N, C-alpha and C positions, 0 to 999 in steps of 0.2 A: 590233759594239762591246760589246754586253752579254756575249757569250761571253768576250771578252778580259778584261773587268772581273771576271767570275766566276772565271776562271782565275787572275788576279792575286791575288784575295782568297784563293782556296784555297792558292796558293803561299805567300802571306804567312803565313797561319795555320799551314801545315805546317812552314815553316822555323822560325818562332817556337816551335812545340810541340816539334820535334825538338831545337832548341838548348837549350830548357829541360830536356827529358828527359836530355840529355847533360851538363847542369850547366855549360854554357859561356856566358860573357859574350859580348857582341857583339865586343869587342876580341879575345878568345881565338879565337872562331870565325873572325874575319877573318884573324888571324895564321896559323892552321892551314890555312885554305882559300885563303890568298893573295887575299882579296877585301877591298876597303877597307871600313872601318866605315861610311862614308857610304853606300856601295852597299847594305850590309846593312840599315841603318836604313830606307832607301827601300824595299827589298824587303819588310821586315816591315810597312811601311805601305801595301803594295800599290801602290807607285809604281815607275816605271822599266820596263825591258825587259831582263832579264838574258839574256845569250847562253848558248848550249849549254855552252861550256867552263866558265862560272861555275856553272851548275847541276850539272855533273858534279863539280867540285871541292867544292861544298857537300855534295852527296850522299855523296861518298867520305869527307869529313871527319866527317859525322854518322853514317856507317855505315848509310845507308839507300839506297834506289834513287832514281833520278831521278824515276820515276813516282810514288813515294810523296811526293815533294815537290810534285807537281803534281795529284794526284788529289783529287777531291771526296769527299763522304760515300759510304760503301759502298752499293752498289745491290742487293745480294742475294747469294745463295749461288753462283750461276753468272754469270760475265760473258762475254759474247760481244762481241768488238770487230771492227768492219769496218775494213779498212785506210784506206778513203777518209774515214772518220769521225774519223781521227786526223791532226792537222796534223804535217807534218815538223818535227823539231827541228833538222835541219841540211839545207840545200839547197846544192848545189855550183853553180858558175858555168855548168857544162855540162849541168845538169839532174839530177845525182845527188841522192839524198835518203836520209834515215834517219828512220824513224818508230818511236817507242817505243809498242808495241802494248799492253802490260800488264806488270804485275809481280805475281808470285805472293806470297802472304802467308806468314807463318811466320818463324821465327828467322833463317833464311838465305834471303832472297828471291832470285828469279831474274827478271831483266828479259828480255822477249822483244821483239826489234827486227826490223823489215823494212827492208832496205837495197836501193837500186838504185845501182849504180856505173856511170857512163857510161865508155866507153873512154878511157883515159889520165887520168881524173880520180881524185883521191885525197883521203882524209881522214886526216890525222895526228892521233893521240890521245896525250895525255900519259899517263904511267904512272899506274895506279890504285893504291889502297892494297894492301898485302900481303894475299894471300888471295883476291883477285878473280880469277876464271877466266872467260875468254871462249871461246865456241865459235861457229864460223861454218860454216853448211851452205849450199853454193852450190846453188841450184835451177835456174839457167840461166846460161849464159855462163861466164866465168872471171875470176879475180882474182889479184892478187899480195898476199899477206899478208906484211908486213915486221915482224918482231919483233926488237927490239934489234939492228937493222942487217942481219939475215939474211932473205933473200927466200924465200918459199914459194909455189909455184903451187897454187891450189885451183880445181878445175874442177867443172862441173855433176855432181852425184851424190857429191861428196866433202865431207867434214867435217873441220875442223881445230880443235884446242883448244890453248890456251896460258895460262900465267900472265900476267896483264895488268899486272903491276907493273913492266913495262919499256916503253920507248917502242914504239909500234906504229902501223902505217899500213895502211889498206885501199886498194887501187888496182884500178880496172877495167882489164882488158886484153882485147885481141882486137877483132873488128869490131862486136860487139854489147854491149848493156848486160849487166852481171852482176847477177843478183837473188840475194839471200841472206837467210837467217834467222840472226840472231845471238842468242845467249843470254849474259847476263852474270850469273854466279853470285857473289853477294855474301856475304861472311862475316858471321856474326851480330855485332850490337853495334856501338857507336860506336868510332872510332879512339882509341887511348890517346894520352896526351900525348907530343909529339915532343920 
């Protein structure tokens, strides 16, 4: 329970700090991210349990990575992250999961994810802000990547990249689970007013 409380406090601090840096009121952030003001107030008070989609919308709107919203104080020059030390941010009904391993620093950060997609299980993602590019490298098994309605088979040893400002879905196919590394390349700075 202490880890959850610490994570919620870090999330609350990081959302408030990013919102302040971007010069956004709670109302304006809520409007742009399509999150209720009440949910944002609770989040900034370290209350509630935001879902993965909410975190992605907030991060996209604030022009930062999901892990930047969740990370605690910097631990040093080099970070080594073990997969089982990171809780999944998404878990599918059949056992699929997505773990945000880390985010690089700098003006255009990159998120590094580990995914496992069970056969016939999928994760549909909403379009990200313009300028976000995703890359998926399948390490075992195979998947179908659906971008803006078009299906693309990606198998072990293959890598695909796409502009993520269109609807996209990741689906496990075949008899075995698909394991992949995903990178999400974020553009620098917060999103401008829409």
